[in-house]
C-alpha positions, -999 to +999 in steps of 0.1 A: +000+000+000+012+035-006+008+067+013-025+083+007-043+050+003-078+049+017-090+026+045-113+009+020-083+000-003-063-013+027-092-035+038-098-048+003-062-061+004-063-074+040-096-093+040-088-118+013-055-125+031-073-130+064-099-152+047-071-173+031-059-181+067-094-195+075-111-164+090-148-170+083-165-139+067-198-155+058-227-137+076-205-108+087-206-072+076-173-078+057-189-104+034-196-090+000-233-093-010-247-097-045-234-070-067-213-054-040-175-053-036-178-051+002-197-032+029-165-015+039-170+010+011-198+024+032-201+052+057-176+039+082-147+039+057-158+073+044-157+086+080-123+072+087-109+087+055-125+121+063-110+121+098-075+114+084-079+140+057-089+165+083-056+159+102-070+137+129-053+106+142-076+076+144-074+043+163-100+016+159-095-016+178-114-048+180-106-066+212-116-103+212-102-108+248-130-087+264-160-105+277-181-103+245-168-085+215-153-052+224-145-022+202-126+010+210-125+041+187-102+070+195-095+102+176-074+132+184-055+161+168-067+181+138-095+205+148-102+186+181-092+203+214-090+169+232-090+132+224-124+116+219-130+079+228-160+056+224-163+019+234-190-006+225-199-042+219-205-034+182-184-013+158-216+004+146-223+016+181-187+030+184-192+048+150-226+062+160-213+074+194-182+090+178-203+108+152-223+122+181-192+134+199-177+150+168-209+169+162-209+181+198-174+195+191-189+215+163-176+195+134-198+193+103-195+157+093-198+155+054-214+120+054 
């Protein structure tokens, strides 16, 4: 991958490699549906790219060692005065909560 590559492009490279190791993708949001490349091309990837383009540092972690699935989403720098953090059992909950926090900070999210 080269500098300036989008998160969607990175995931399109990583997912087939992970699937080749035996990671099951069937029935997950990462599985491509009929006529789709992948769901990763959706709003979440656009948000991550926009955050990076705006000068923010982003950290998204899936933690399988927590009781139940655990996600952490951190962002800082750029136009933010402080670091923002959300945690949840689903990545969609983390994204939703992060969008709410970014809007409270006065950022106009373009998606």
